[in-house]
N, CA, C, O and the ligand as a Tripos MOL2 file, in Angstrom:
@<TRIPOS>MOLECULE
protein
  273   271    69     0     0
PROTEIN
NO_CHARGES

@<TRIPOS>ATOM
      1 N          57.3800  -69.1070    7.2820 N.3       1 MET1
      2 CA         58.6690  -68.4330    7.2360 C.3       1 MET1
      3 C          59.7850  -69.4390    7.4520 C.2       1 MET1
      4 O          59.5770  -70.5170    8.0100 O.2       1 MET1
      5 N          60.9430  -69.0730    7.0100 N.am      2 SER2
      6 CA         62.0900  -69.9680    7.1260 C.3       2 SER2
      7 C          63.2600  -69.2050    7.7310 C.2       2 SER2
      8 O          63.5380  -68.0640    7.3620 O.2       2 SER2
      9 N          63.9250  -69.8470    8.6510 N.am      3 LYS3
     10 CA         65.0990  -69.2380    9.2740 C.3       3 LYS3
     11 C          66.2030  -70.2710    9.3760 C.2       3 LYS3
     12 O          65.9500  -71.4690    9.4940 O.2       3 LYS3
     13 N          67.4400  -69.7790    9.3280 N.am      4 THR4
     14 CA         68.5720  -70.6770    9.4510 C.3       4 THR4
     15 C          69.3460  -70.3330   10.7160 C.2       4 THR4
     16 O          69.6420  -69.1720   11.0000 O.2       4 THR4
     17 N          69.6580  -71.3670   11.4530 N.am      5 TYR5
     18 CA         70.3860  -71.2220   12.7150 C.3       5 TYR5
     19 C          71.7070  -71.9680   12.6330 C.2       5 TYR5
     20 O          71.8660  -72.8950   11.8380 O.2       5 TYR5
     21 N          72.6480  -71.5520   13.4620 N.am      6 LYS6
     22 CA         73.8700  -72.3180   13.6010 C.3       6 LYS6
     23 C          73.7720  -73.0930   14.9060 C.2       6 LYS6
     24 O          73.4800  -72.5290   15.9610 O.2       6 LYS6
     25 N          74.0210  -74.3880   14.8180 N.am      7 VAL7
     26 CA         73.9670  -75.2530   16.0030 C.3       7 VAL7
     27 C          75.2870  -76.0030   16.1020 C.2       7 VAL7
     28 O          75.6200  -76.8120   15.2360 O.2       7 VAL7
     29 N          76.0310  -75.7280   17.1620 N.am      8 ASP8
     30 CA         77.3230  -76.3810   17.3410 C.3       8 ASP8
     31 C          77.1680  -77.6610   18.1540 C.2       8 ASP8
     32 O          76.2320  -77.8120   18.9390 O.2       8 ASP8
     33 N          78.1010  -78.5690   17.9470 N.am      9 GLY9
     34 CA         78.1400  -79.8060   18.7290 C.3       9 GLY9
     35 C          77.6120  -81.0230   18.0040 C.2       9 GLY9
     36 O          77.6770  -82.1350   18.5290 O.2       9 GLY9
     37 N          77.0860  -80.8270   16.7920 N.am     10 MET10
     38 CA         76.6040  -81.9800   16.0250 C.3      10 MET10
     39 C          77.7940  -82.6170   15.3040 C.2      10 MET10
     40 O          78.4740  -81.9660   14.5100 O.2      10 MET10
     41 N          78.0320  -83.8840   15.5880 N.am     11 THR11
     42 CA         79.1990  -84.5330   15.0010 C.3      11 THR11
     43 C          78.8510  -85.6640   14.0370 C.2      11 THR11
     44 O          79.7160  -86.1340   13.2980 O.2      11 THR11
     45 N          77.6060  -86.0990   14.0380 N.am     12 CYS12
     46 CA         77.2410  -87.2090   13.1550 C.3      12 CYS12
     47 C          75.7610  -87.1490   12.8160 C.2      12 CYS12
     48 O          75.0290  -86.2760   13.2840 O.2      12 CYS12
     49 N          75.3420  -88.0940   11.9960 N.am     13 GLY13
     50 CA         73.9410  -88.1360   11.5910 C.3      13 GLY13
     51 C          73.0000  -88.3320   12.7690 C.2      13 GLY13
     52 O          71.8620  -87.8640   12.7410 O.2      13 GLY13
     53 N          73.4670  -89.0190   13.8000 N.am     14 GLY14
     54 CA         72.6340  -89.2210   14.9840 C.3      14 GLY14
     55 C          72.3590  -87.9120   15.6990 C.2      14 GLY14
     56 O          71.2450  -87.6590   16.1580 O.2      14 GLY14
     57 N          73.4030  -87.0730   15.7900 N.am     15 CYS15
     58 CA         73.2390  -85.7510   16.3970 C.3      15 CYS15
     59 C          72.2320  -84.9380   15.5800 C.2      15 CYS15
     60 O          71.3230  -84.3150   16.1300 O.2      15 CYS15
     61 N          72.4100  -84.9560   14.2800 N.am     16 ALA16
     62 CA         71.5220  -84.1890   13.4110 C.3      16 ALA16
     63 C          70.0810  -84.6490   13.5840 C.2      16 ALA16
     64 O          69.1590  -83.8340   13.6230 O.2      16 ALA16
     65 N          69.8950  -85.9630   13.6880 N.am     17 ALA17
     66 CA         68.5500  -86.5020   13.8680 C.3      17 ALA17
     67 C          67.9600  -86.0580   15.2030 C.2      17 ALA17
     68 O          66.7650  -85.7750   15.2950 O.2      17 ALA17
     69 N          68.8030  -85.9960   16.2420 N.am     18 SER18
     70 CA         68.3350  -85.5580   17.5580 C.3      18 SER18
     71 C          67.8640  -84.1140   17.5140 C.2      18 SER18
     72 O          66.8160  -83.7740   18.0630 O.2      18 SER18
     73 N          68.6470  -83.2670   16.8560 N.am     19 VAL19
     74 CA         68.2910  -81.8530   16.7500 C.3      19 VAL19
     75 C          67.0210  -81.6930   15.9240 C.2      19 VAL19
     76 O          66.1340  -80.9080   16.2610 O.2      19 VAL19
     77 N          66.9570  -82.4450   14.8500 N.am     20 GLN20
     78 CA         65.7880  -82.3770   13.9760 C.3      20 GLN20
     79 C          64.5210  -82.7460   14.7390 C.2      20 GLN20
     80 O          63.4970  -82.0700   14.6420 O.2      20 GLN20
     81 N          64.6160  -83.8330   15.5000 N.am     21 LYS21
     82 CA         63.4660  -84.3230   16.2550 C.3      21 LYS21
     83 C          63.0670  -83.3250   17.3450 C.2      21 LYS21
     84 O          61.8820  -83.0810   17.5720 O.2      21 LYS21
     85 N          64.0650  -82.7540   18.0130 N.am     22 ALA22
     86 CA         63.7990  -81.8120   19.1000 C.3      22 ALA22
     87 C          63.0800  -80.5690   18.5790 C.2      22 ALA22
     88 O          62.1100  -80.1030   19.1760 O.2      22 ALA22
     89 N          63.5670  -80.0430   17.4620 N.am     23 ILE23
     90 CA         62.9420  -78.8270   16.9190 C.3      23 ILE23
     91 C          61.5590  -79.1340   16.3600 C.2      23 ILE23
     92 O          60.6150  -78.3710   16.5620 O.2      23 ILE23
     93 N          61.4460  -80.2590   15.6550 N.am     24 ALA24
     94 CA         60.1480  -80.6340   15.0910 C.3      24 ALA24
     95 C          59.1180  -80.8360   16.1970 C.2      24 ALA24
     96 O          57.9330  -80.5620   16.0080 O.2      24 ALA24
     97 N          59.5770  -81.3200   17.3550 N.am     25 GLY25
     98 CA         58.6610  -81.5350   18.4690 C.3      25 GLY25
     99 C          58.2610  -80.2410   19.1570 C.2      25 GLY25
    100 O          57.1940  -80.1600   19.7660 O.2      25 GLY25
    101 N          59.1160  -79.2280   19.0620 N.am     26 ALA26
    102 CA         58.8690  -77.9820   19.7780 C.3      26 ALA26
    103 C          58.1430  -76.9370   18.9310 C.2      26 ALA26
    104 O          57.4510  -76.0670   19.4600 O.2      26 ALA26
    105 N          58.3060  -77.0330   17.6290 N.am     27 VAL27
    106 CA         57.6970  -76.0510   16.7260 C.3      27 VAL27
    107 C          56.6470  -76.7650   15.8750 C.2      27 VAL27
    108 O          56.9960  -77.5490   14.9920 O.2      27 VAL27
    109 N          55.3730  -76.5020   16.1300 N.am     28 PRO28
    110 CA         54.3120  -77.2070   15.4140 C.3      28 PRO28
    111 C          54.4170  -77.0410   13.9010 C.2      28 PRO28
    112 O          54.5470  -75.9270   13.3930 O.2      28 PRO28
    113 N          54.3590  -78.1520   13.1990 N.am     29 GLY29
    114 CA         54.3570  -78.1180   11.7410 C.3      29 GLY29
    115 C          55.6730  -77.7580   11.0980 C.2      29 GLY29
    116 O          55.7180  -77.4560    9.9060 O.2      29 GLY29
    117 N          56.7520  -77.7840   11.8690 N.am     30 ALA30
    118 CA         58.0400  -77.3650   11.3280 C.3      30 ALA30
    119 C          58.6460  -78.3990   10.3860 C.2      30 ALA30
    120 O          58.5690  -79.6060   10.6160 O.2      30 ALA30
    121 N          59.2430  -77.8910    9.3330 N.am     31 THR31
    122 CA         60.0910  -78.7200    8.4880 C.3      31 THR31
    123 C          61.5200  -78.3220    8.8150 C.2      31 THR31
    124 O          61.8940  -77.1550    8.7000 O.2      31 THR31
    125 N          62.3170  -79.3050    9.2230 N.am     32 VAL32
    126 CA         63.6740  -79.0180    9.6790 C.3      32 VAL32
    127 C          64.6730  -79.6910    8.7530 C.2      32 VAL32
    128 O          64.6000  -80.8990    8.5280 O.2      32 VAL32
    129 N          65.6000  -78.9170    8.2180 N.am     33 SER33
    130 CA         66.6540  -79.5360    7.4190 C.3      33 SER33
    131 C          68.0060  -79.1160    7.9770 C.2      33 SER33
    132 O          68.2120  -77.9730    8.3850 O.2      33 SER33
    133 N          68.9100  -80.0720    7.9790 N.am     34 ILE34
    134 CA         70.2010  -79.8550    8.6290 C.3      34 ILE34
    135 C          71.3400  -80.1230    7.6660 C.2      34 ILE34
    136 O          71.3700  -81.1370    6.9700 O.2      34 ILE34
    137 N          72.2800  -79.1820    7.6450 N.am     35 ASP35
    138 CA         73.5000  -79.3830    6.8690 C.3      35 ASP35
    139 C          74.6360  -79.5730    7.8650 C.2      35 ASP35
    140 O          75.1600  -78.6140    8.4310 O.2      35 ASP35
    141 N          74.9940  -80.8100    8.0580 N.am     36 LEU36
    142 CA         75.9670  -81.1510    9.0980 C.3      36 LEU36
    143 C          77.3430  -80.4910    8.9100 C.2      36 LEU36
    144 O          77.8850  -79.9590    9.8790 O.2      36 LEU36
    145 N          77.9220  -80.5060    7.7130 N.am     37 PRO37
    146 CA         79.2680  -79.9340    7.5390 C.3      37 PRO37
    147 C          79.3630  -78.4600    7.9240 C.2      37 PRO37
    148 O          80.4060  -78.0150    8.4040 O.2      37 PRO37
    149 N          78.2860  -77.6970    7.7200 N.am     38 THR38
    150 CA         78.3350  -76.2770    8.0460 C.3      38 THR38
    151 C          77.6180  -75.9540    9.3580 C.2      38 THR38
    152 O          77.5840  -74.7970    9.7780 O.2      38 THR38
    153 N          77.0460  -76.9720   10.0060 N.am     39 ALA39
    154 CA         76.3170  -76.8010   11.2760 C.3      39 ALA39
    155 C          75.1200  -75.8690   11.1390 C.2      39 ALA39
    156 O          74.7390  -75.1770   12.0840 O.2      39 ALA39
    157 N          74.5420  -75.8640    9.9600 N.am     40 ARG40
    158 CA         73.3820  -75.0110    9.7150 C.3      40 ARG40
    159 C          72.0920  -75.8190    9.8310 C.2      40 ARG40
    160 O          71.9860  -76.9330    9.3160 O.2      40 ARG40
    161 N          71.1170  -75.2300   10.5190 N.am     41 VAL41
    162 CA         69.8140  -75.8650   10.6830 C.3      41 VAL41
    163 C          68.7620  -74.9030   10.1510 C.2      41 VAL41
    164 O          68.5960  -73.7990   10.6700 O.2      41 VAL41
    165 N          68.0670  -75.3220    9.1340 N.am     42 THR42
    166 CA         67.0260  -74.4730    8.5660 C.3      42 THR42
    167 C          65.6660  -74.9880    9.0040 C.2      42 THR42
    168 O          65.3490  -76.1690    8.8640 O.2      42 THR42
    169 N          64.8710  -74.0670    9.5380 N.am     43 VAL43
    170 CA         63.5470  -74.4150   10.0380 C.3      43 VAL43
    171 C          62.5100  -73.6190    9.2650 C.2      43 VAL43
    172 O          62.5900  -72.3950    9.1650 O.2      43 VAL43
    173 N          61.5440  -74.3290    8.7250 N.am     44 ASP44
    174 CA         60.4610  -73.7020    7.9840 C.3      44 ASP44
    175 C          59.1770  -73.9760    8.7560 C.2      44 ASP44
    176 O          58.8040  -75.1310    8.9570 O.2      44 ASP44
    177 N          58.5030  -72.9160    9.1870 N.am     45 ALA45
    178 CA         57.2660  -73.0910    9.9410 C.3      45 ALA45
    179 C          56.4160  -71.8350    9.8170 C.2      45 ALA45
    180 O          56.9140  -70.7570    9.4910 O.2      45 ALA45
    181 N          55.1130  -71.9980   10.0880 N.am     46 ALA46
    182 CA         54.1860  -70.8670    9.9770 C.3      46 ALA46
    183 C          54.5390  -69.7880   10.9940 C.2      46 ALA46
    184 O          54.4990  -68.5950   10.6910 O.2      46 ALA46
    185 N          54.8850  -70.2210   12.2000 N.am     47 ALA47
    186 CA         55.2860  -69.2780   13.2510 C.3      47 ALA47
    187 C          56.5690  -69.7940   13.8700 C.2      47 ALA47
    188 O          56.6730  -70.9630   14.2430 O.2      47 ALA47
    189 N          57.5250  -68.9210   13.9720 N.am     48 LEU48
    190 CA         58.8500  -69.3560   14.4140 C.3      48 LEU48
    191 C          59.3780  -68.3940   15.4740 C.2      48 LEU48
    192 O          59.5440  -67.1990   15.2310 O.2      48 LEU48
    193 N          59.6370  -68.9480   16.6540 N.am     49 ASP49
    194 CA         60.1530  -68.1530   17.7720 C.3      49 ASP49
    195 C          61.5710  -68.6450   18.0760 C.2      49 ASP49
    196 O          61.7730  -69.8060   18.4330 O.2      49 ASP49
    197 N          62.5400  -67.7520   17.9300 N.am     50 ASP50
    198 CA         63.9350  -68.1420   18.1420 C.3      50 ASP50
    199 C          64.1520  -68.7460   19.5300 C.2      50 ASP50
    200 O          64.9500  -69.6690   19.6920 O.2      50 ASP50
    201 N          63.4410  -68.2230   20.5280 N.am     51 ALA51
    202 CA         63.6230  -68.7150   21.8970 C.3      51 ALA51
    203 C          63.1880  -70.1700   22.0210 C.2      51 ALA51
    204 O          63.7900  -70.9430   22.7670 O.2      51 ALA51
    205 N          62.1450  -70.5400   21.2910 N.am     52 VAL52
    206 CA         61.6570  -71.9180   21.3230 C.3      52 VAL52
    207 C          62.6640  -72.8530   20.6510 C.2      52 VAL52
    208 O          62.9320  -73.9570   21.1260 O.2      52 VAL52
    209 N          63.2120  -72.3770   19.5330 N.am     53 VAL53
    210 CA         64.2250  -73.1740   18.8320 C.3      53 VAL53
    211 C          65.4490  -73.3400   19.7300 C.2      53 VAL53
    212 O          66.0160  -74.4270   19.8380 O.2      53 VAL53
    213 N          65.8380  -72.2550   20.3610 N.am     54 ARG54
    214 CA         67.0060  -72.3050   21.2370 C.3      54 ARG54
    215 C          66.8220  -73.3210   22.3680 C.2      54 ARG54
    216 O          67.7150  -74.1190   22.6520 O.2      54 ARG54
    217 N          65.6660  -73.2790   22.9990 N.am     55 LYS55
    218 CA         65.4120  -74.1900   24.1160 C.3      55 LYS55
    219 C          65.4350  -75.6460   23.6310 C.2      55 LYS55
    220 O          65.9990  -76.5170   24.2930 O.2      55 LYS55
    221 N          64.8250  -75.8950   22.4870 N.am     56 ALA56
    222 CA         64.7880  -77.2640   21.9540 C.3      56 ALA56
    223 C          66.2010  -77.7700   21.6880 C.2      56 ALA56
    224 O          66.5410  -78.9070   22.0150 O.2      56 ALA56
    225 N          67.0170  -76.9050   21.0890 N.am     57 VAL57
    226 CA         68.3990  -77.2760   20.7720 C.3      57 VAL57
    227 C          69.1910  -77.5460   22.0540 C.2      57 VAL57
    228 O          69.8970  -78.5490   22.1600 O.2      57 VAL57
    229 N          69.0640  -76.6480   23.0120 N.am     58 GLU58
    230 CA         69.8340  -76.7780   24.2510 C.3      58 GLU58
    231 C          69.3570  -77.9670   25.0870 C.2      58 GLU58
    232 O          70.1670  -78.6780   25.6820 O.2      58 GLU58
    233 N          68.0530  -78.1760   25.1280 N.am     59 ASP59
    234 CA         67.5250  -79.3170   25.8830 C.3      59 ASP59
    235 C          67.9970  -80.6410   25.2790 C.2      59 ASP59
    236 O          68.1250  -81.6440   25.9810 O.2      59 ASP59
    237 N          68.2540  -80.6300   23.9650 N.am     60 ALA60
    238 CA         68.7340  -81.8460   23.2990 C.3      60 ALA60
    239 C          70.2430  -82.0300   23.5080 C.2      60 ALA60
    240 O          70.8130  -83.0500   23.1220 O.2      60 ALA60
    241 N          70.8790  -81.0260   24.1250 N.am     61 GLY61
    242 CA         72.2980  -81.1570   24.4640 C.3      61 GLY61
    243 C          73.2690  -80.5350   23.4780 C.2      61 GLY61
    244 O          74.4590  -80.8520   23.4730 O.2      61 GLY61
    245 N          72.7470  -79.6410   22.6390 N.am     62 PHE62
    246 CA         73.6190  -79.0050   21.6490 C.3      62 PHE62
    247 C          73.6870  -77.4970   21.9060 C.2      62 PHE62
    248 O          72.9340  -76.9500   22.7120 O.2      62 PHE62
    249 N          74.6080  -76.8470   21.2020 N.am     63 ASP63
    250 CA         74.8410  -75.4230   21.4400 C.3      63 ASP63
    251 C          74.1840  -74.5680   20.3650 C.2      63 ASP63
    252 O          74.5140  -74.6430   19.1820 O.2      63 ASP63
    253 N          73.2550  -73.7630   20.8200 N.am     64 TYR64
    254 CA         72.5860  -72.8140   19.9200 C.3      64 TYR64
    255 C          73.5220  -71.6310   19.7070 C.2      64 TYR64
    256 O          73.9460  -70.9930   20.6710 O.2      64 TYR64
    257 N          73.8440  -71.3370   18.4580 N.am     65 ALA65
    258 CA         74.7870  -70.2560   18.1870 C.3      65 ALA65
    259 C          74.1480  -69.1340   17.3740 C.2      65 ALA65
    260 O          74.8360  -68.3840   16.6830 O.2      65 ALA65
    261 N          72.8370  -69.0290   17.4660 N.am     66 GLY66
    262 CA         72.1620  -67.8930   16.8660 C.3      66 GLY66
    263 C          71.6950  -68.0950   15.4320 C.2      66 GLY66
    264 O          71.8940  -69.1500   14.8290 O.2      66 GLY66
    265 N          71.0730  -67.0550   14.9110 N.am     67 THR67
    266 CA         70.5900  -67.1190   13.5300 C.3      67 THR67
    267 C          71.7490  -66.8130   12.5870 C.2      67 THR67
    268 O          72.7250  -66.1620   12.9580 O.2      67 THR67
    269 N          71.6120  -67.2940   11.3790 N.am     68 VAL68
    270 CA         72.6660  -67.0920   10.3830 C.3      68 VAL68
    271 C          72.1790  -66.0870    9.3440 C.2      68 VAL68
    272 O          72.9090  -65.7660    8.4060 O.2      68 VAL68
    273 CU         76.3650  -87.6210   16.7810 Cu       69 CU69
@<TRIPOS>BOND
     1     1     2 1
     2     2     3 1
     3     3     4 2
     4     3     5 am
     5     5     6 1
     6     6     7 1
     7     7     8 2
     8     7     9 am
     9     9    10 1
    10    10    11 1
    11    11    12 2
    12    11    13 am
    13    13    14 1
    14    14    15 1
    15    15    16 2
    16    15    17 am
    17    17    18 1
    18    18    19 1
    19    19    20 2
    20    19    21 am
    21    21    22 1
    22    22    23 1
    23    23    24 2
    24    23    25 am
    25    25    26 1
    26    26    27 1
    27    27    28 2
    28    27    29 am
    29    29    30 1
    30    30    31 1
    31    31    32 2
    32    31    33 am
    33    33    34 1
    34    34    35 1
    35    35    36 2
    36    35    37 am
    37    37    38 1
    38    38    39 1
    39    39    40 2
    40    39    41 am
    41    41    42 1
    42    42    43 1
    43    43    44 2
    44    43    45 am
    45    45    46 1
    46    46    47 1
    47    47    48 2
    48    47    49 am
    49    49    50 1
    50    50    51 1
    51    51    52 2
    52    51    53 am
    53    53    54 1
    54    54    55 1
    55    55    56 2
    56    55    57 am
    57    57    58 1
    58    58    59 1
    59    59    60 2
    60    59    61 am
    61    61    62 1
    62    62    63 1
    63    63    64 2
    64    63    65 am
    65    65    66 1
    66    66    67 1
    67    67    68 2
    68    67    69 am
    69    69    70 1
    70    70    71 1
    71    71    72 2
    72    71    73 am
    73    73    74 1
    74    74    75 1
    75    75    76 2
    76    75    77 am
    77    77    78 1
    78    78    79 1
    79    79    80 2
    80    79    81 am
    81    81    82 1
    82    82    83 1
    83    83    84 2
    84    83    85 am
    85    85    86 1
    86    86    87 1
    87    87    88 2
    88    87    89 am
    89    89    90 1
    90    90    91 1
    91    91    92 2
    92    91    93 am
    93    93    94 1
    94    94    95 1
    95    95    96 2
    96    95    97 am
    97    97    98 1
    98    98    99 1
    99    99   100 2
   100    99   101 am
   101   101   102 1
   102   102   103 1
   103   103   104 2
   104   103   105 am
   105   105   106 1
   106   106   107 1
   107   107   108 2
   108   107   109 am
   109   109   110 1
   110   110   111 1
   111   111   112 2
   112   111   113 am
   113   113   114 1
   114   114   115 1
   115   115   116 2
   116   115   117 am
   117   117   118 1
   118   118   119 1
   119   119   120 2
   120   119   121 am
   121   121   122 1
   122   122   123 1
   123   123   124 2
   124   123   125 am
   125   125   126 1
   126   126   127 1
   127   127   128 2
   128   127   129 am
   129   129   130 1
   130   130   131 1
   131   131   132 2
   132   131   133 am
   133   133   134 1
   134   134   135 1
   135   135   136 2
   136   135   137 am
   137   137   138 1
   138   138   139 1
   139   139   140 2
   140   139   141 am
   141   141   142 1
   142   142   143 1
   143   143   144 2
   144   143   145 am
   145   145   146 1
   146   146   147 1
   147   147   148 2
   148   147   149 am
   149   149   150 1
   150   150   151 1
   151   151   152 2
   152   151   153 am
   153   153   154 1
   154   154   155 1
   155   155   156 2
   156   155   157 am
   157   157   158 1
   158   158   159 1
   159   159   160 2
   160   159   161 am
   161   161   162 1
   162   162   163 1
   163   163   164 2
   164   163   165 am
   165   165   166 1
   166   166   167 1
   167   167   168 2
   168   167   169 am
   169   169   170 1
   170   170   171 1
   171   171   172 2
   172   171   173 am
   173   173   174 1
   174   174   175 1
   175   175   176 2
   176   175   177 am
   177   177   178 1
   178   178   179 1
   179   179   180 2
   180   179   181 am
   181   181   182 1
   182   182   183 1
   183   183   184 2
   184   183   185 am
   185   185   186 1
   186   186   187 1
   187   187   188 2
   188   187   189 am
   189   189   190 1
   190   190   191 1
   191   191   192 2
   192   191   193 am
   193   193   194 1
   194   194   195 1
   195   195   196 2
   196   195   197 am
   197   197   198 1
   198   198   199 1
   199   199   200 2
   200   199   201 am
   201   201   202 1
   202   202   203 1
   203   203   204 2
   204   203   205 am
   205   205   206 1
   206   206   207 1
   207   207   208 2
   208   207   209 am
   209   209   210 1
   210   210   211 1
   211   211   212 2
   212   211   213 am
   213   213   214 1
   214   214   215 1
   215   215   216 2
   216   215   217 am
   217   217   218 1
   218   218   219 1
   219   219   220 2
   220   219   221 am
   221   221   222 1
   222   222   223 1
   223   223   224 2
   224   223   225 am
   225   225   226 1
   226   226   227 1
   227   227   228 2
   228   227   229 am
   229   229   230 1
   230   230   231 1
   231   231   232 2
   232   231   233 am
   233   233   234 1
   234   234   235 1
   235   235   236 2
   236   235   237 am
   237   237   238 1
   238   238   239 1
   239   239   240 2
   240   239   241 am
   241   241   242 1
   242   242   243 1
   243   243   244 2
   244   243   245 am
   245   245   246 1
   246   246   247 1
   247   247   248 2
   248   247   249 am
   249   249   250 1
   250   250   251 1
   251   251   252 2
   252   251   253 am
   253   253   254 1
   254   254   255 1
   255   255   256 2
   256   255   257 am
   257   257   258 1
   258   258   259 1
   259   259   260 2
   260   259   261 am
   261   261   262 1
   262   262   263 1
   263   263   264 2
   264   263   265 am
   265   265   266 1
   266   266   267 1
   267   267   268 2
   268   267   269 am
   269   269   270 1
   270   270   271 1
   271   271   272 2
@<TRIPOS>SUBSTRUCTURE
     1 MET1         2 RESIDUE 1 A MET
     2 SER2         6 RESIDUE 1 A SER
     3 LYS3        10 RESIDUE 1 A LYS
     4 THR4        14 RESIDUE 1 A THR
     5 TYR5        18 RESIDUE 1 A TYR
     6 LYS6        22 RESIDUE 1 A LYS
     7 VAL7        26 RESIDUE 1 A VAL
     8 ASP8        30 RESIDUE 1 A ASP
     9 GLY9        34 RESIDUE 1 A GLY
    10 MET10       38 RESIDUE 1 A MET
    11 THR11       42 RESIDUE 1 A THR
    12 CYS12       46 RESIDUE 1 A CYS
    13 GLY13       50 RESIDUE 1 A GLY
    14 GLY14       54 RESIDUE 1 A GLY
    15 CYS15       58 RESIDUE 1 A CYS
    16 ALA16       62 RESIDUE 1 A ALA
    17 ALA17       66 RESIDUE 1 A ALA
    18 SER18       70 RESIDUE 1 A SER
    19 VAL19       74 RESIDUE 1 A VAL
    20 GLN20       78 RESIDUE 1 A GLN
    21 LYS21       82 RESIDUE 1 A LYS
    22 ALA22       86 RESIDUE 1 A ALA
    23 ILE23       90 RESIDUE 1 A ILE
    24 ALA24       94 RESIDUE 1 A ALA
    25 GLY25       98 RESIDUE 1 A GLY
    26 ALA26      102 RESIDUE 1 A ALA
    27 VAL27      106 RESIDUE 1 A VAL
    28 PRO28      110 RESIDUE 1 A PRO
    29 GLY29      114 RESIDUE 1 A GLY
    30 ALA30      118 RESIDUE 1 A ALA
    31 THR31      122 RESIDUE 1 A THR
    32 VAL32      126 RESIDUE 1 A VAL
    33 SER33      130 RESIDUE 1 A SER
    34 ILE34      134 RESIDUE 1 A ILE
    35 ASP35      138 RESIDUE 1 A ASP
    36 LEU36      142 RESIDUE 1 A LEU
    37 PRO37      146 RESIDUE 1 A PRO
    38 THR38      150 RESIDUE 1 A THR
    39 ALA39      154 RESIDUE 1 A ALA
    40 ARG40      158 RESIDUE 1 A ARG
    41 VAL41      162 RESIDUE 1 A VAL
    42 THR42      166 RESIDUE 1 A THR
    43 VAL43      170 RESIDUE 1 A VAL
    44 ASP44      174 RESIDUE 1 A ASP
    45 ALA45      178 RESIDUE 1 A ALA
    46 ALA46      182 RESIDUE 1 A ALA
    47 ALA47      186 RESIDUE 1 A ALA
    48 LEU48      190 RESIDUE 1 A LEU
    49 ASP49      194 RESIDUE 1 A ASP
    50 ASP50      198 RESIDUE 1 A ASP
    51 ALA51      202 RESIDUE 1 A ALA
    52 VAL52      206 RESIDUE 1 A VAL
    53 VAL53      210 RESIDUE 1 A VAL
    54 ARG54      214 RESIDUE 1 A ARG
    55 LYS55      218 RESIDUE 1 A LYS
    56 ALA56      222 RESIDUE 1 A ALA
    57 VAL57      226 RESIDUE 1 A VAL
    58 GLU58      230 RESIDUE 1 A GLU
    59 ASP59      234 RESIDUE 1 A ASP
    60 ALA60      238 RESIDUE 1 A ALA
    61 GLY61      242 RESIDUE 1 A GLY
    62 PHE62      246 RESIDUE 1 A PHE
    63 ASP63      250 RESIDUE 1 A ASP
    64 TYR64      254 RESIDUE 1 A TYR
    65 ALA65      258 RESIDUE 1 A ALA
    66 GLY66      262 RESIDUE 1 A GLY
    67 THR67      266 RESIDUE 1 A THR
    68 VAL68      270 RESIDUE 1 A VAL
    69 CU69       273 GROUP 0 **** ****
């Protein structure tokens, strides 16, 4: 399944890479793609728990703003 989230606080490619790495580490087998200009993060994984994504985003220091 694939879901798109809004993540605030990403200002550059380094931020995007941090979020990508955090989510990929927290969600097994996840493919994470990030669109920096719109702050959208799309996660594709067999099983996807919003709470897990939220924790990964927040632990990495960014603001989880829900699903889009
Ligand atoms: Cu940055």
